[in-house]
C-alpha positions as CSV (number, residue, x, y, z in Angstrom):
1,M,94.1,-22.6,78.0
2,K,92.4,-24.5,75.3
3,V,90.1,-27.3,76.6
4,T,90.6,-30.5,74.6
5,P,87.6,-32.6,73.4
6,E,88.7,-35.3,75.9
7,W,88.4,-32.9,78.8
8,R,85.1,-31.5,77.6
9,V,83.8,-35.1,77.7
10,Y,85.1,-35.5,81.3
11,I,83.5,-32.3,82.4
12,L,80.2,-33.2,81.0
13,A,80.5,-36.7,82.5
14,A,81.1,-35.2,85.9
15,T,78.1,-32.9,85.4
16,L,76.0,-35.9,84.5
17,C,77.2,-37.7,87.6
18,V,76.3,-34.9,90.0
19,A,73.0,-34.1,88.4
20,L,71.8,-37.8,88.4
21,T,73.0,-38.3,91.9
22,I,70.9,-35.4,93.0
23,C,68.0,-36.8,90.9
24,S,68.3,-40.2,92.7
25,R,68.0,-38.5,96.1
26,N,64.7,-37.1,95.0
27,F,63.5,-40.2,93.3
28,G,60.6,-40.6,95.8
29,D,59.0,-37.5,94.4
30,R,59.3,-38.3,90.7
31,G,58.3,-35.3,88.7
32,G,58.7,-33.0,91.6
33,P,60.7,-29.7,91.3
34,Y,64.1,-31.0,92.6
35,F,63.8,-34.2,90.5
36,M,62.9,-32.3,87.4
37,A,65.6,-29.6,87.8
38,S,68.4,-32.1,88.3
39,L,67.1,-34.3,85.5
40,T,66.9,-31.3,83.1
41,L,70.5,-30.5,83.9
42,A,71.4,-34.1,83.2
43,G,69.5,-34.1,79.9
44,I,71.4,-30.9,78.8
45,A,74.7,-32.4,79.8
46,Y,73.9,-35.6,77.9
47,L,73.0,-33.8,74.7
48,L,76.2,-31.7,74.9
49,A,78.1,-34.9,75.4
50,I,76.5,-36.4,72.4
51,R,77.7,-33.5,70.4
52,E,81.3,-34.1,71.6
53,L,81.1,-37.8,71.0
54,F,79.8,-37.5,67.5
55,A,82.0,-34.5,66.6
56,T,85.1,-36.5,67.4
57,P,85.1,-39.5,65.0
58,K,88.1,-41.1,66.7
59,F,90.3,-40.3,69.7
60,E,93.8,-41.7,69.8
61,R,93.6,-45.4,70.8
62,R,95.1,-44.7,74.3
63,I,92.8,-41.7,74.8
64,S,89.8,-43.5,73.5
65,R,90.3,-46.4,75.9
66,R,90.7,-43.9,78.8
67,V,87.5,-42.0,77.8
68,V,85.5,-45.2,77.7
69,V,86.8,-46.6,81.0
70,I,86.3,-43.4,82.9
71,G,83.0,-42.8,81.3
72,L,81.7,-46.2,82.2
73,V,83.0,-46.0,85.8
74,L,81.2,-42.7,86.3
75,A,78.0,-44.3,84.8
76,A,78.4,-47.1,87.3
77,V,78.5,-44.5,90.1
78,W,75.1,-42.9,89.3
79,H,73.6,-46.4,88.6
80,I,74.5,-47.5,92.1
81,E,72.9,-44.4,93.5
82,F,69.6,-45.3,91.7
83,L,69.9,-49.0,92.7
84,R,69.9,-48.0,96.4
85,V,66.5,-46.2,96.2
86,P,63.1,-48.0,96.4
87,S,61.5,-48.4,93.0
88,G,58.2,-47.0,94.3
89,A,54.8,-48.4,95.3
90,D,53.1,-48.3,92.0
91,D,55.8,-49.3,89.5
92,D,55.6,-52.2,87.1
93,I,58.4,-54.0,88.8
94,H,56.0,-55.0,91.6
95,R,53.8,-56.8,89.0
96,Y,57.0,-58.6,87.8
97,V,57.5,-60.0,91.3
98,W,53.9,-61.0,91.5
99,D,53.9,-62.8,88.1
100,G,57.1,-64.6,89.0
101,R,55.6,-65.7,92.3
102,L,52.4,-67.0,90.6
103,Q,54.5,-69.1,88.2
104,R,56.4,-70.7,91.0
105,L,53.1,-71.6,92.8
106,G,51.9,-73.3,89.6
107,Y,49.5,-70.7,88.3
108,N,49.4,-69.2,84.8
109,P,50.0,-65.4,85.2
110,D,49.7,-64.8,81.5
111,L,45.9,-64.9,81.6
112,P,45.5,-61.4,83.2
113,S,49.0,-60.2,82.6
114,P,50.0,-58.0,79.6
115,Y,53.6,-59.5,79.5
116,P,54.4,-62.2,76.9
117,A,56.1,-65.5,77.6
118,G,59.7,-64.4,77.5
119,A,59.2,-61.7,80.0
120,Q,57.2,-64.1,82.3
121,L,60.0,-66.6,82.3
122,F,62.5,-63.9,83.1
123,F,60.4,-62.9,86.1
124,R,60.3,-66.5,87.2
125,A,64.0,-67.1,86.9
126,V,65.0,-64.0,88.8
127,T,62.4,-64.4,91.6
128,A,63.5,-68.0,92.0
129,I,66.8,-66.7,93.1
130,Q,65.4,-63.9,95.3
131,E,61.8,-62.6,95.4
132,S,62.3,-58.9,95.6
133,T,62.2,-55.8,93.5
134,F,65.9,-55.2,94.3
135,A,66.9,-58.6,92.7
136,L,65.0,-57.7,89.6
137,K,66.6,-54.3,89.4
138,V,70.1,-55.9,89.7
139,A,69.1,-58.3,86.9
140,F,68.1,-55.5,84.7
141,V,71.3,-53.6,85.4
142,V,73.3,-56.8,84.5
143,C,71.4,-56.8,81.2
144,E,72.4,-53.2,80.6
145,L,76.0,-54.1,81.3
146,A,75.7,-56.9,78.8
147,I,74.5,-54.4,76.2
148,V,77.6,-52.2,76.9
149,F,79.9,-55.2,76.2
150,A,77.9,-56.3,73.1
151,L,77.8,-52.8,71.8
152,L,81.6,-52.4,72.3
153,D,82.1,-55.6,70.3
154,L,79.7,-54.4,67.6
155,L,81.4,-51.1,67.3
156,R,84.8,-52.8,66.9
157,C,83.4,-55.3,64.4
158,T,82.0,-52.4,62.3
159,R,85.1,-50.3,62.7
160,Q,83.4,-47.5,64.6
161,A,84.8,-45.5,67.5
162,A,84.6,-47.3,70.9
163,H,83.6,-44.1,72.7
164,L,80.3,-44.1,70.9
165,V,79.2,-46.7,73.5
166,L,78.8,-43.7,75.9
167,A,76.0,-42.4,73.8
168,F,74.1,-45.4,75.2
169,A,75.6,-45.7,78.7
170,W,75.1,-42.1,79.6
171,N,71.5,-41.7,78.6
172,P,69.6,-40.7,81.8
173,L,66.7,-42.9,80.9
174,L,68.9,-45.9,81.8
175,A,69.5,-44.7,85.3
176,I,65.9,-43.8,86.0
177,E,64.1,-46.7,84.2
178,V,66.5,-49.5,84.7
179,A,68.4,-49.0,87.9
180,G,65.7,-46.8,89.4
181,S,62.3,-48.1,88.5
182,G,63.4,-51.4,86.9
183,H,61.7,-52.2,83.6
184,I,61.7,-55.4,81.5
185,D,62.3,-53.4,78.2
186,I,66.0,-53.5,78.8
187,V,66.0,-57.3,78.5
188,G,64.3,-57.0,75.1
189,A,66.8,-54.4,74.0
190,L,69.6,-56.7,74.9
191,L,68.1,-59.6,72.9
192,L,67.5,-57.3,69.9
193,L,71.1,-56.0,70.0
194,V,72.4,-59.6,70.1
195,S,70.2,-60.3,67.0
196,A,71.6,-57.2,65.2
197,A,75.2,-58.2,66.0
198,A,74.5,-61.7,64.7
199,L,73.2,-60.2,61.4
200,V,76.5,-58.3,61.0
201,R,78.4,-61.5,61.5
202,R,75.9,-63.4,59.2
203,W,75.0,-65.8,62.1
204,R,71.6,-66.0,60.6
205,A,70.1,-68.6,63.0
206,T,71.2,-66.6,66.0
207,A,69.8,-63.4,64.5
208,A,66.4,-65.0,63.9
209,V,66.2,-66.6,67.3
210,G,67.4,-63.3,69.0
211,L,64.6,-61.4,67.2
212,G,62.0,-64.0,68.2
213,L,63.1,-63.9,71.9
214,A,63.0,-60.1,71.9
215,I,59.4,-60.2,70.6
216,T,58.5,-62.6,73.5
217,V,59.6,-59.8,75.9
218,K,57.3,-57.2,74.3
219,F,55.8,-57.1,70.8
220,L,57.4,-53.8,69.7
221,P,60.3,-55.3,67.6
222,I,57.8,-57.2,65.4
223,V,57.9,-54.1,63.2
224,L,61.5,-55.0,62.4
225,L,60.6,-58.2,60.5
226,P,61.3,-56.6,57.0
227,L,64.9,-56.1,58.0
228,Y,65.4,-59.8,58.1
229,W,64.0,-60.4,54.6
230,K,66.6,-62.1,52.5
231,R,69.1,-61.8,55.4
232,I,68.0,-65.0,57.1
233,R,67.0,-68.4,55.6
234,I,63.6,-70.1,55.9
235,R,65.0,-72.7,58.2
236,D,66.3,-69.9,60.5
237,A,62.9,-68.4,60.7
238,A,61.4,-71.8,61.4
239,L,63.9,-72.3,64.2
240,A,62.9,-69.0,65.7
241,A,59.2,-69.8,65.5
242,A,59.9,-73.1,67.2
243,V,61.8,-71.5,70.0
244,V,59.0,-68.9,70.5
245,G,56.4,-71.7,70.5
246,L,58.3,-73.6,73.2
247,L,58.4,-70.6,75.4
248,Y,54.6,-70.3,75.2
249,L,53.9,-74.0,76.0
250,P,53.7,-73.4,79.8
251,F,51.2,-70.7,79.3
252,L,48.7,-72.3,76.9
253,D,45.1,-72.0,77.9
254,H,43.2,-75.1,76.6
255,G,45.4,-75.1,73.6
256,R,45.1,-71.4,72.9
257,V,47.9,-68.8,73.2
258,P,46.8,-66.3,75.9
259,I,47.1,-62.6,75.3
260,G,46.3,-61.7,78.9
261,S,45.1,-58.2,79.5
262,L,46.5,-56.9,76.2
263,G,43.1,-56.2,74.8
264,T,42.2,-54.1,77.9
265,Y,45.5,-52.3,77.5
266,V,44.8,-51.3,73.9
267,H,41.2,-50.3,74.6
268,S,41.7,-48.3,77.8
269,F,45.2,-47.2,78.4
270,R,46.2,-43.7,77.1
271,F,49.3,-41.7,77.9
272,N,51.5,-39.3,75.9
273,G,50.3,-40.5,72.5
274,P,49.2,-37.3,70.5
275,V,49.0,-39.1,67.1
276,F,46.8,-41.8,68.5
277,A,44.7,-39.3,70.5
278,A,44.0,-37.2,67.3
279,L,43.1,-40.2,65.2
280,H,41.0,-41.8,68.0
281,Q,38.3,-39.3,67.2
282,V,37.6,-41.0,63.9
283,A,38.8,-44.6,64.3
284,P,38.5,-47.5,66.8
285,P,41.6,-48.2,69.0
286,Q,42.2,-51.7,67.5
287,L,42.5,-50.2,64.0
288,L,44.9,-47.5,65.3
289,V,47.1,-50.0,67.0
290,A,47.2,-52.0,63.7
291,L,48.1,-48.7,62.0
292,A,51.0,-48.1,64.4
293,V,52.4,-51.5,63.6
294,L,51.9,-50.9,59.9
295,V,53.8,-47.6,60.1
296,G,56.7,-49.4,61.8
297,L,56.7,-52.2,59.1
298,V,56.6,-49.7,56.3
299,T,59.4,-47.7,57.8
300,A,61.5,-50.8,58.2
301,T,60.8,-51.8,54.6
302,L,61.8,-48.4,53.2
303,F,65.0,-48.4,55.2
304,T,65.8,-52.0,54.1
305,R,65.3,-51.1,50.4
306,A,67.5,-48.0,50.8
307,S,70.3,-50.0,52.4
308,L,70.1,-52.7,49.8
309,R,70.3,-50.2,46.9
310,S,73.2,-48.2,48.4
311,A,76.8,-49.2,48.9
312,A,76.5,-48.6,52.6
313,P,77.6,-51.3,55.0
314,E,75.0,-53.9,56.1
315,W,74.9,-52.6,59.6
316,S,73.3,-49.3,60.3
317,P,71.7,-48.3,63.6
318,D,69.0,-46.4,61.6
319,L,67.6,-49.8,60.4
320,F,66.6,-50.7,64.0
321,A,66.0,-47.3,65.6
322,W,63.7,-45.6,63.2
323,P,61.0,-48.3,62.6
324,M,60.5,-48.8,66.3
325,A,60.5,-45.0,66.9
326,A,57.9,-44.5,64.1
327,S,55.6,-47.2,65.6
328,L,55.9,-45.8,69.1
329,L,55.0,-42.3,67.8
330,C,51.6,-43.7,66.7
331,A,51.1,-45.8,69.8
332,P,48.3,-45.1,72.4
333,V,50.8,-45.1,75.3
334,V,54.4,-43.8,75.2
335,F,55.9,-44.2,78.6
336,P,59.5,-43.0,79.0
337,W,60.8,-46.6,79.5
338,Y,59.4,-47.7,76.1
339,L,62.3,-45.7,74.6
340,L,64.8,-48.1,76.2
341,W,64.3,-50.3,73.1
342,L,65.9,-47.6,71.0
343,L,68.9,-46.7,73.1
344,P,71.4,-49.4,71.9
345,F,70.9,-48.1,68.3
346,L,71.5,-44.4,68.9
347,T,75.2,-44.4,68.0
348,S,74.9,-42.4,64.8
349,A,74.3,-38.7,63.9
350,S,71.4,-40.0,61.7
351,T,69.5,-40.8,64.9
352,L,69.9,-37.4,66.5
353,L,66.1,-36.7,66.4
354,I,65.5,-39.9,68.4
355,I,68.3,-39.0,70.8
356,L,66.6,-35.7,71.4
357,W,63.3,-37.5,72.0
358,T,64.8,-39.6,74.7
359,V,65.5,-36.2,76.5
360,S,62.5,-34.2,75.5
361,I,60.3,-36.9,77.0
362,F,61.5,-36.0,80.5
363,P,58.6,-33.5,81.2
364,T,56.2,-36.4,81.2
365,Y,57.5,-37.3,84.6
366,V,55.5,-34.5,86.1
367,M,52.5,-36.8,85.8
368,W,53.8,-38.9,88.7
369,H,54.0,-35.7,90.8
370,L,50.6,-34.5,89.7
371,R,49.0,-37.8,90.7
372,I,50.4,-37.3,94.2
373,L,48.7,-33.9,94.2
374,G,45.4,-35.6,93.3
375,R,45.3,-35.1,89.5
376,P,43.7,-38.0,87.5
377,W,46.3,-40.3,85.9
378,G,47.0,-39.9,82.2
379,A,45.7,-36.3,81.8
380,L,49.1,-34.7,80.9
381,P,49.1,-30.9,80.8
382,G,49.1,-29.6,77.2
383,W,52.5,-27.9,77.7
384,V,54.2,-31.2,78.4
385,M,53.5,-32.8,75.0
386,L,54.0,-29.5,73.3
387,L,57.4,-29.3,74.7
388,E,58.2,-32.9,74.2
389,Y,57.2,-33.2,70.5
390,G,57.7,-29.5,69.7
391,C,61.5,-29.8,70.4
392,V,61.7,-32.8,68.1
393,A,59.7,-31.1,65.4
394,I,61.8,-27.9,65.5
395,A,65.0,-29.9,65.4
396,A,63.7,-31.9,62.4
397,V,63.0,-28.6,60.5
398,I,66.5,-27.3,61.3
399,I,68.1,-30.5,60.1
400,A,66.0,-30.5,56.9
401,L,66.9,-26.9,56.1
402,R,70.6,-27.5,56.6
403,R,70.4,-30.4,54.1
404,I,68.8,-28.2,51.4
405,P,71.6,-27.4,48.9
406,Q,72.0,-23.6,48.6
407,S,72.2,-22.1,45.1
408,P,75.2,-19.9,44.2
409,A,74.8,-16.2,44.9
410,P,73.8,-14.0,41.8
411,N,77.1,-12.1,42.0
412,A,79.1,-15.3,42.0
413,Q,77.2,-16.4,38.9
414,L,77.9,-13.1,37.1
415,S,81.6,-13.3,37.9
416,R,81.9,-16.5,36.0
């Protein structure tokens, strides 16, 4: 009996559900053998699902709706499993709770904290309802759900298949880093997607404000500024700057905008950044961070020029995914949850390399297990980064070779 694409998607979804449920049961030993085995299975199932989702441009409308509904229900199942487990004693989410508490007590947490004003106000808002890591994880999952609805609307507006939303919803990083650990990056990803959707509808003020708010969560999307050149008006940019300024008012330190422990972070933190590690031998960290930002800005500029010259539609996920990915590649620290910023924009075959990166980064979780065994933090085994970036490099070579036009065979030329 021939298995239809629809049933292949269901089988892969069921595999994902089982694998991630097992992964959640071993979440306390992140990077341990059982965690890594189940996560590896989930990653393989996800990549195979991506192949099916991209290979089927459009299901019939009735089937497409069924695929999306069943796919999202199964995703909810494994998210609930991760929500139920503790986030861990050393996760960033505990810092979020602390910063929210300090604000409610009247202190300025932004002085020693690495998180910008938008993130701080989010911590305060959630902890005002309930001061717990669970409340924050629920809030992050709600943001993820909002991304699903916003992405469905964007796919409909741009006449793309609705089932492509599963390329986002099924990524295992969401279960681990949003429902499991709980990371603020998903809030920024939501704001950035709202900004992108506003650009499609030519709601220029909303697009500008959305980008500004995303930057106040973390600074990564600042590399996307060239995408908004000639797409928004000066008054829209001024409005966004005013909104950002208002968010920073409660955190001003004698009239100065605090940058918290950002300088310490740049100078001292290192994890999974091979490009930065190689260049650090010849240049100071501040210069290399500036270089990472420059790489992102240049990438965004090149993609913007290419889109303006071509007859392609104004919306393309490449425009948002690749500049941030290029900047992260050169960053001093590349934690798995940093890639959450990219996930809403991985709905096109042109982003396959980034999709692969969101899976090949899984081996870095062994660092959490090695730390339990007494290994110093940050000293990733060489094979981890070789596997992570080697997979992406090999895939890039294969894709490049396939795009090289082949010349006609000699016999074919003679027969003419």
